[in-house]
N, C-alpha and C positions, 0 to 999 in steps of 0.2 A: 259857267256865269259863278260869279263870288255872290257870296252870302251879302257882302252889305252893296253889291247891286240888285240884287232881289228885294231886299227891303226898303228900297227907295221905291221898290215899283207897287210893291201894296202898298191898301190901301190901310192909313194910319188907323191906331186901335182894332182894326177887325182881323179874327184868324181868318184863315183860306176855307174857302169856297167846298164842296159838294153836293152835289144831287146824286139819286139811283131811281132811273125811270123806265117803269114799263113801257114797251113801243104797244102801242093797243092794245085793247078789248084780250084779242085772241093770240097776242104774242108771245110766245117760250123763252125770251130772253128779257134779261135787263140789261140794261146800261148804267156800268158806275162812272163818276166824272170828276176829278179830283182838279180844283184850280193852281197850278203850276206852272210858272214862268207865265203870267198872263193870259193862259188860255186855260182852257178845259181838257185838260189830257183822257182819253175816255175809252173803256172796253166794254165787249159787248159779254155777259153771262148768259149760261141759258141756262134756264129754270134749273133750281135741286141740282146745279153742278158746281165743282171750284175751278173749273179751268176757266181765264177771260183770255177772249182775243183783245188786242190791241184793234181799237178805229181811228180813226179820222178825229182830230181836235178840232174842239169848234170854240169860237168865241165867248168872252165871260159872261156875253148879252143872252149868250141862251139858258144859263142859271136865274136868270128870269123872270122868266116865262112859265106859267102855268102848265106843269106837269103830273100823270100820274105815276106819283112815287113820293120819294122823299129828299129834302135836300136841307142843308145846315154845315155846319164849319165843321172843320176836322183840326187835329192838332196833330205834328210831326211830331211821332217816340223816337228819333234819332236826333246825333248833334249833326246830323250834315243838313242841308239845302236840296229839298227836292226835287229839286232839278237834276241835279246830281246824282240820288238815288233814284232818279228814274233812268241815269245815262248807266248805271253800275247795276241796274236788275231786280234791287230791292228795295222795297217800302213800306213803313211800318207805321198805322196811324191808327191816333183814335176819333170815330166819326161822331159829332153829336147834333142825330137828329134829331125830332121826332119821333118815329119807330125804327131808326135805323141808328144804334147806339153801341158803343164797345172798341175791343181794340182791334186790328186787320193787318196784315200781311199780304202783302203780292210779290211773287216774284219769278223774274222771269224764266221763263224752263226752255223758250225754244227764242231763236232770231227769226229773220230773213222776213220775208211778205208775207207770212201767215204768223207775228210774233206773239206768241203765245207766255200765256201768265200762269201761275197757281195762284189764286185767293182762300188766302185761311181766315177766318174765323178764330182768333184766340179768344182762350179761355182766361185772364186775369180778372180778378179783385181788384184790381189796382186805379186809381179814380184818373182821369187826364189831367185835372189838375193836378196831380201830385210832379207829371213832367213839367210844370211851372214853378214848382220850388224847388233848384239849386239846394242837393244833398247838405253843402259846406256851409254854406252862409243865412242858409233858410231864409233869403229875402226871395219875391217872387223875379221872376225874368223881366215883369215891366218897372222895378223897383230900380233895379241895375244896370236898365238901359236907355 
């Protein structure tokens, strides 16, 4: 999907959403869900693990229900559309939630029926707002778009 088509589908003035959800109190894993191309793309992440298994995508309405976890918006840390990054197998983003906040990378390490990804928490001091400030002009992306 082209970036311009993706931007037309987005809600104007809002960053895409994410949800981190714990499945029940006795559960031993979390779900990470990122809004990409009009759906919530999902991964199951076992407790205390960096391995993430891709699971079924959910409709955006699922982000609005009450969950045991955190949610918020995220910022794409690459110049590419998130749908394209998903196809390539490498996502880099900044999560802006109430409890979950920071830079993360998801890299696909296995294709097929059991698509497996590696989740890495990056230790950058840079804030997400710097992504919105192009280095050459100093204007925010909202100003130039």
